[in-house]
GUFI-160167 format. One record per residue (C-alpha): residue in three letters; x, y, z; residue number from 1. Coordinates in nm, 4 decimals. Example, Ala and Ser with C-alpha at 12.3 -4.5 7.8 and 13.67 -1.06 7.14 Angstrom:
BEGIN
<atom r="ala" east="1.2300" north="-0.4500" up="0.7800" k="1"/>
<atom r="ser" east="1.3670" north="-0.1060" up="0.7140" k="2"/>
This chain:
BEGIN
<atom r="met" east="0.8889" north="-1.4351" up="1.5060" k="1"/>
<atom r="ile" east="0.7167" north="-1.1624" up="1.7079" k="2"/>
<atom r="val" east="0.6614" north="-1.2896" up="2.0620" k="3"/>
<atom r="thr" east="0.3434" north="-1.1685" up="2.2332" k="4"/>
<atom r="glu" east="0.1616" north="-1.2247" up="2.5624" k="5"/>
<atom r="lys" east="-0.2051" north="-1.1906" up="2.6485" k="6"/>
<atom r="lys" east="-0.3219" north="-0.8807" up="2.8294" k="7"/>
<atom r="asp" east="-0.5352" north="-0.9223" up="3.1383" k="8"/>
<atom r="leu" east="-0.8948" north="-0.9843" up="3.0345" k="9"/>
<atom r="gln" east="-1.0282" north="-0.7250" up="3.2787" k="10"/>
<atom r="thr" east="-0.8089" north="-0.4633" up="3.1110" k="11"/>
<atom r="ile" east="-0.9703" north="-0.5451" up="2.7776" k="12"/>
<atom r="arg" east="-1.3187" north="-0.5371" up="2.9251" k="13"/>
<atom r="thr" east="-1.2464" north="-0.1956" up="3.0762" k="14"/>
<atom r="leu" east="-1.1352" north="-0.0676" up="2.7344" k="15"/>
<atom r="leu" east="-1.4566" north="-0.2049" up="2.5841" k="16"/>
<atom r="lys" east="-1.6797" north="-0.0199" up="2.8297" k="17"/>
<atom r="asn" east="-1.9822" north="0.1311" up="2.6516" k="18"/>
<atom r="arg" east="-1.8846" north="-0.0443" up="2.3273" k="19"/>
<atom r="asn" east="-2.0986" north="-0.3336" up="2.2149" k="20"/>
<atom r="asn" east="-2.0582" north="-0.4115" up="1.8432" k="21"/>
<atom r="ile" east="-1.7242" north="-0.5869" up="1.8186" k="22"/>
<atom r="ile" east="-1.5083" north="-0.7724" up="1.5676" k="23"/>
<atom r="ile" east="-1.2301" north="-0.9947" up="1.6971" k="24"/>
<atom r="val" east="-0.9217" north="-1.0279" up="1.4768" k="25"/>
<atom r="gly" east="-0.6500" north="-1.2884" up="1.5218" k="26"/>
<atom r="cys" east="-0.3117" north="-1.3533" up="1.3635" k="27"/>
<atom r="ser" east="-0.2567" north="-1.6970" up="1.2130" k="28"/>
<atom r="glu" east="0.1205" north="-1.6581" up="1.2053" k="29"/>
<atom r="cys" east="0.3274" north="-1.5235" up="1.4977" k="30"/>
<atom r="ala" east="0.0479" north="-1.4883" up="1.7535" k="31"/>
<atom r="ala" east="-0.0850" north="-1.8307" up="1.6605" k="32"/>
<atom r="ala" east="0.2590" north="-1.9827" up="1.7230" k="33"/>
<atom r="cys" east="0.2706" north="-1.8078" up="2.0623" k="34"/>
<atom r="gln" east="-0.0810" north="-1.9373" up="2.1345" k="35"/>
<atom r="thr" east="-0.1928" north="-1.5817" up="2.2016" k="36"/>
<atom r="gly" east="-0.3850" north="-1.4987" up="1.8842" k="37"/>
<atom r="gly" east="-0.4593" north="-1.8118" up="1.6838" k="38"/>
<atom r="ser" east="-0.8064" north="-1.9420" up="1.5994" k="39"/>
<atom r="ala" east="-0.8366" north="-2.1113" up="1.9412" k="40"/>
<atom r="gln" east="-0.7580" north="-1.7849" up="2.1204" k="41"/>
<atom r="val" east="-0.9976" north="-1.5890" up="1.8973" k="42"/>
<atom r="lys" east="-1.2724" north="-1.8348" up="1.9908" k="43"/>
<atom r="glu" east="-1.1742" north="-1.8079" up="2.3569" k="44"/>
<atom r="met" east="-1.1917" north="-1.4283" up="2.3426" k="45"/>
<atom r="ala" east="-1.5360" north="-1.4451" up="2.1814" k="46"/>
<atom r="glu" east="-1.6534" north="-1.6681" up="2.4662" k="47"/>
<atom r="his" east="-1.5110" north="-1.4263" up="2.7261" k="48"/>
<atom r="leu" east="-1.6965" north="-1.1398" up="2.5569" k="49"/>
<atom r="ala" east="-2.0206" north="-1.3303" up="2.5024" k="50"/>
<atom r="asp" east="-2.2180" north="-1.0491" up="2.6676" k="51"/>
<atom r="lys" east="-2.1115" north="-0.8231" up="2.3781" k="52"/>
<atom r="asn" east="-2.2466" north="-0.8292" up="2.0238" k="53"/>
<atom r="ile" east="-1.9720" north="-1.0133" up="1.8356" k="54"/>
<atom r="leu" east="-2.0347" north="-0.9217" up="1.4729" k="55"/>
<atom r="ala" east="-1.7544" north="-1.1395" up="1.3340" k="56"/>
<atom r="thr" east="-1.4323" north="-1.3189" up="1.4156" k="57"/>
<atom r="ile" east="-1.1503" north="-1.3506" up="1.1663" k="58"/>
<atom r="ser" east="-0.7937" north="-1.4777" up="1.1556" k="59"/>
<atom r="ile" east="-0.5601" north="-1.2983" up="0.9173" k="60"/>
<atom r="glu" east="-0.2393" north="-1.4555" up="0.7916" k="61"/>
<atom r="ser" east="-0.0290" north="-1.1420" up="0.8418" k="62"/>
<atom r="pro" east="-0.2347" north="-0.8596" up="0.9946" k="63"/>
<atom r="cys" east="0.0820" north="-0.6476" up="1.0083" k="64"/>
<atom r="asp" east="0.0843" north="-0.6537" up="0.6253" k="65"/>
<atom r="lys" east="-0.1661" north="-0.3890" up="0.5199" k="66"/>
<atom r="arg" east="-0.2205" north="-0.5604" up="0.1836" k="67"/>
<atom r="thr" east="-0.3162" north="-0.8898" up="0.3485" k="68"/>
<atom r="ala" east="-0.5277" north="-0.7186" up="0.6119" k="69"/>
<atom r="met" east="-0.7161" north="-0.5180" up="0.3501" k="70"/>
<atom r="arg" east="-0.7781" north="-0.8271" up="0.1374" k="71"/>
<atom r="asp" east="-0.9121" north="-1.0378" up="0.4251" k="72"/>
<atom r="ile" east="-1.1198" north="-0.7596" up="0.5792" k="73"/>
<atom r="arg" east="-1.3222" north="-0.7486" up="0.2574" k="74"/>
<atom r="arg" east="-1.4699" north="-1.0855" up="0.3575" k="75"/>
<atom r="ile" east="-1.6491" north="-0.9178" up="0.6471" k="76"/>
<atom r="gln" east="-1.7094" north="-0.5768" up="0.4921" k="77"/>
<atom r="glu" east="-2.0727" north="-0.5514" up="0.6018" k="78"/>
<atom r="glu" east="-1.9891" north="-0.6439" up="0.9606" k="79"/>
<atom r="met" east="-1.6964" north="-0.4017" up="0.9556" k="80"/>
<atom r="glu" east="-1.9221" north="-0.1134" up="0.8586" k="81"/>
<atom r="asn" east="-2.1364" north="-0.1795" up="1.1659" k="82"/>
<atom r="ala" east="-1.8491" north="-0.2386" up="1.4093" k="83"/>
<atom r="glu" east="-1.7737" north="0.0088" up="1.6863" k="84"/>
<atom r="val" east="-1.4350" north="-0.1378" up="1.7673" k="85"/>
<atom r="leu" east="-1.1950" north="-0.4190" up="1.6802" k="86"/>
<atom r="val" east="-1.0234" north="-0.6394" up="1.9375" k="87"/>
<atom r="ala" east="-0.6874" north="-0.7389" up="1.7906" k="88"/>
<atom r="leu" east="-0.5018" north="-1.0485" up="1.9062" k="89"/>
<atom r="thr" east="-0.1942" north="-0.9354" up="1.7156" k="90"/>
<atom r="cys" east="0.1363" north="-0.7628" up="1.7710" k="91"/>
<atom r="gly" east="0.1513" north="-0.3839" up="1.7910" k="92"/>
<atom r="ser" east="0.2277" north="-0.3556" up="1.4201" k="93"/>
<atom r="gly" east="-0.0859" north="-0.5557" up="1.3450" k="94"/>
<atom r="val" east="-0.2942" north="-0.3273" up="1.5652" k="95"/>
<atom r="gln" east="-0.1693" north="-0.0194" up="1.3822" k="96"/>
<atom r="ala" east="-0.2108" north="-0.1752" up="1.0376" k="97"/>
<atom r="leu" east="-0.5703" north="-0.2743" up="1.1172" k="98"/>
<atom r="ser" east="-0.6445" north="0.0759" up="1.2406" k="99"/>
<atom r="glu" east="-0.5111" north="0.2293" up="0.9188" k="100"/>
<atom r="val" east="-0.6872" north="-0.0212" up="0.6928" k="101"/>
<atom r="thr" east="-1.0289" north="-0.0090" up="0.8610" k="102"/>
<atom r="gly" east="-1.0427" north="0.3410" up="1.0059" k="103"/>
<atom r="lys" east="-1.1894" north="0.1838" up="1.3205" k="104"/>
<atom r="pro" east="-1.0693" north="0.2014" up="1.6816" k="105"/>
<atom r="val" east="-0.8616" north="-0.1076" up="1.7629" k="106"/>
<atom r="ile" east="-0.7979" north="-0.2471" up="2.1100" k="107"/>
<atom r="ala" east="-0.4639" north="-0.4254" up="2.1539" k="108"/>
<atom r="ala" east="-0.5410" north="-0.7493" up="2.3362" k="109"/>
<atom r="leu" east="-0.1753" north="-0.8559" up="2.3461" k="110"/>
<atom r="asp" east="0.1524" north="-0.7133" up="2.4708" k="111"/>
<atom r="thr" east="0.4358" north="-0.7240" up="2.2158" k="112"/>
<atom r="asn" east="0.7613" north="-0.8400" up="2.3748" k="113"/>
<atom r="phe" east="1.0376" north="-0.9008" up="2.1210" k="114"/>
<atom r="leu" east="1.1413" north="-1.0623" up="1.7955" k="115"/>
<atom r="gly" east="1.2194" north="-1.4136" up="1.9080" k="116"/>
<atom r="met" east="1.4240" north="-1.7112" up="1.7996" k="117"/>
<atom r="val" east="1.2089" north="-2.0232" up="1.8357" k="118"/>
<atom r="glu" east="1.3482" north="-2.3375" up="1.9925" k="119"/>
<atom r="arg" east="1.0144" north="-2.5119" up="2.0276" k="120"/>
<atom r="leu" east="0.6546" north="-2.4225" up="2.1013" k="121"/>
<atom r="gly" east="0.6530" north="-2.2131" up="2.4173" k="122"/>
<atom r="lys" east="1.0301" north="-2.1510" up="2.4167" k="123"/>
<atom r="phe" east="1.1285" north="-1.8195" up="2.2591" k="124"/>
<atom r="tyr" east="1.4538" north="-1.6286" up="2.2991" k="125"/>
<atom r="glu" east="1.5515" north="-1.2712" up="2.2201" k="126"/>
<atom r="arg" east="1.8709" north="-1.2771" up="2.0154" k="127"/>
<atom r="cys" east="1.8603" north="-0.9532" up="1.8114" k="128"/>
<atom r="ser" east="1.7948" north="-0.5923" up="1.9154" k="129"/>
<atom r="his" east="1.7549" north="-0.4586" up="1.5594" k="130"/>
<atom r="cys" east="2.0198" north="-0.1958" up="1.6201" k="131"/>
<atom r="gly" east="2.0861" north="-0.1373" up="1.2500" k="132"/>
<atom r="asp" east="2.4618" north="-0.1896" up="1.2953" k="133"/>
<atom r="cys" east="2.5091" north="-0.5676" up="1.2846" k="134"/>
<atom r="met" east="2.8276" north="-0.7151" up="1.4354" k="135"/>
<atom r="leu" east="2.7476" north="-1.0843" up="1.3839" k="136"/>
<atom r="asn" east="3.0093" north="-1.1376" up="1.1127" k="137"/>
<atom r="glu" east="3.2777" north="-1.0427" up="1.3643" k="138"/>
<atom r="thr" east="3.1348" north="-1.2023" up="1.6795" k="139"/>
<atom r="ala" east="3.0761" north="-1.5630" up="1.5662" k="140"/>
<atom r="glu" east="2.7033" north="-1.5073" up="1.5161" k="141"/>
<atom r="leu" east="2.6519" north="-1.4123" up="1.8818" k="142"/>
<atom r="cys" east="2.5067" north="-1.0644" up="1.9349" k="143"/>
<atom r="pro" east="2.6667" north="-0.8933" up="2.2371" k="144"/>
<atom r="val" east="2.4325" north="-0.5948" up="2.2065" k="145"/>
<atom r="thr" east="2.1452" north="-0.8286" up="2.2974" k="146"/>
<atom r="leu" east="2.3091" north="-1.1167" up="2.4850" k="147"/>
<atom r="cys" east="2.5185" north="-0.8961" up="2.7133" k="148"/>
<atom r="pro" east="2.2845" north="-0.7370" up="2.9718" k="149"/>
<atom r="lys" east="2.5067" north="-0.4281" up="2.9602" k="150"/>
<atom r="gly" east="2.5069" north="-0.4211" up="2.5797" k="151"/>
<atom r="ile" east="2.8869" north="-0.4014" up="2.5732" k="152"/>
<atom r="arg" east="3.0310" north="-0.3896" up="2.2221" k="153"/>
<atom r="asn" east="3.3895" north="-0.4605" up="2.3303" k="154"/>
<atom r="gly" east="3.4063" north="-0.7018" up="2.6170" k="155"/>
<atom r="pro" east="3.4079" north="-0.8626" up="2.8571" k="156"/>
<atom r="cys" east="3.3441" north="-0.6133" up="3.1374" k="157"/>
<atom r="glu" east="3.5424" north="-0.5950" up="3.4619" k="158"/>
<atom r="gly" east="3.2674" north="-0.7743" up="3.6503" k="159"/>
<atom r="ile" east="3.3170" north="-1.1123" up="3.4849" k="160"/>
<atom r="thr" east="3.3734" north="-1.3929" up="3.7377" k="161"/>
<atom r="gly" east="3.5758" north="-1.6630" up="3.5693" k="162"/>
<atom r="thr" east="3.3575" north="-1.7195" up="3.2647" k="163"/>
<atom r="gln" east="3.0274" north="-1.6152" up="3.4241" k="164"/>
<atom r="cys" east="2.8246" north="-1.2964" up="3.3704" k="165"/>
<atom r="glu" east="2.8235" north="-1.0421" up="3.6521" k="166"/>
<atom r="val" east="2.4544" north="-0.9562" up="3.6073" k="167"/>
<atom r="phe" east="2.3320" north="-1.3151" up="3.5599" k="168"/>
<atom r="pro" east="2.5789" north="-1.5395" up="3.7468" k="169"/>
<atom r="asp" east="2.4070" north="-1.8535" up="3.6139" k="170"/>
<atom r="arg" east="2.4927" north="-1.7541" up="3.2558" k="171"/>
<atom r="glu" east="2.8212" north="-1.7646" up="3.0717" k="172"/>
<atom r="cys" east="2.9509" north="-1.4253" up="2.9636" k="173"/>
<atom r="val" east="2.8652" north="-1.3856" up="2.5966" k="174"/>
<atom r="trp" east="3.2079" north="-1.2379" up="2.5274" k="175"/>
<atom r="asn" east="3.3652" north="-1.5540" up="2.6654" k="176"/>
<atom r="arg" east="3.1448" north="-1.7578" up="2.4342" k="177"/>
<atom r="ile" east="3.2420" north="-1.5354" up="2.1431" k="178"/>
<atom r="his" east="3.6120" north="-1.5791" up="2.2231" k="179"/>
<atom r="glu" east="3.5860" north="-1.9568" up="2.2524" k="180"/>
<atom r="arg" east="3.3902" north="-1.9923" up="1.9311" k="181"/>
<atom r="leu" east="3.6273" north="-1.7671" up="1.7353" k="182"/>
<atom r="lys" east="3.9270" north="-1.9558" up="1.8752" k="183"/>
<atom r="glu" east="3.7774" north="-2.2893" up="1.7660" k="184"/>
<atom r="arg" east="3.7381" north="-2.1496" up="1.4151" k="185"/>
<atom r="gly" east="4.0908" north="-2.0120" up="1.3985" k="186"/>
<atom r="gln" east="3.9544" north="-1.6563" up="1.3949" k="187"/>
<atom r="ala" east="4.0752" north="-1.5378" up="1.7366" k="188"/>
<atom r="asp" east="4.2127" north="-1.2221" up="1.5753" k="189"/>
<atom r="leu" east="3.8537" north="-1.1004" up="1.5295" k="190"/>
<atom r="phe" east="3.8180" north="-1.0843" up="1.9077" k="191"/>
<atom r="leu" east="4.0718" north="-0.8012" up="1.9154" k="192"/>
<atom r="arg" east="3.8877" north="-0.5951" up="1.6573" k="193"/>
<atom r="phe" east="3.7576" north="-0.2710" up="1.8063" k="194"/>
<atom r="his" east="3.3890" north="-0.1943" up="1.7547" k="195"/>
<atom r="glu" east="3.2961" north="0.1708" up="1.7442" k="196"/>
<atom r="ala" east="3.0179" north="0.3025" up="1.9646" k="197"/>
<atom r="gln" east="2.6676" north="0.2488" up="1.8310" k="198"/>
<atom r="asp" east="2.5741" north="0.4848" up="1.5496" k="199"/>
<atom r="trp" east="2.2338" north="0.5871" up="1.6770" k="200"/>
<atom r="gly" east="2.1715" north="0.7630" up="1.3491" k="201"/>
<atom r="thr" east="2.1008" north="0.4202" up="1.1993" k="202"/>
<atom r="ser" east="1.8757" north="0.2986" up="1.4788" k="203"/>
<atom r="his" east="1.6639" north="0.5939" up="1.5855" k="204"/>
<atom r="leu" east="1.2880" north="0.5355" up="1.5952" k="205"/>
<atom r="pro" east="1.0752" north="0.5052" up="1.3956" k="206"/>
<atom r="arg" east="1.2770" north="0.3409" up="1.1185" k="207"/>
<atom r="glu" east="1.1685" north="0.2892" up="0.7599" k="208"/>
<atom r="val" east="1.2891" north="0.0946" up="0.4586" k="209"/>
<atom r="ile" east="1.1500" north="0.2105" up="0.1267" k="210"/>
<atom r="trp" east="1.2602" north="0.0732" up="-0.2077" k="211"/>
<atom r="glu" east="1.1154" north="0.0833" up="-0.5554" k="212"/>
<atom r="arg" east="1.0281" north="-0.2415" up="-0.7279" k="213"/>
<atom r="lys" east="1.2232" north="-0.2867" up="-1.0508" k="214"/>
């Protein structure tokens, strides 16, 4: 799930200076789960911007999916034609998809933080850095690229204190966790496997995946 946070309202108002005819767009999936862009937050934003001319408010299931965005935008086509700007309570991908679909300026009302693992509402953890060179099959499903603050692919580093991380002393070194988990599974030999340096050719930005439907 994409984890987002609300931008400061004054920042949004500054970006809306001299713009009056507005449509507010929310995301009923990730942003709704983060309580940053669901229907309640869309309503809240409309109340904050009550001095503006709010032409429409809409929540889209997946605004980052151009097909879904295009389909749902048709419901407010007349309002969209008269809109000066959209205020998007979505992740950055949603903002860009809405801009491409509508051809309108879009103000990002949220900051996009990371792809998060969800423990419960309000508790999100970054566990994957999308490096394009996954090691999880060899590291007991613990990603050292993300969980090690130094991103060390062959660890632990020299700064380990007992079993604790040098950078975050209140946390266990991920390489210690990897070793213990592999040992419990009878796979300790995997700990000695050398991992080559990151192949940045697979993780340069922007990345694309394009495949033809059969």
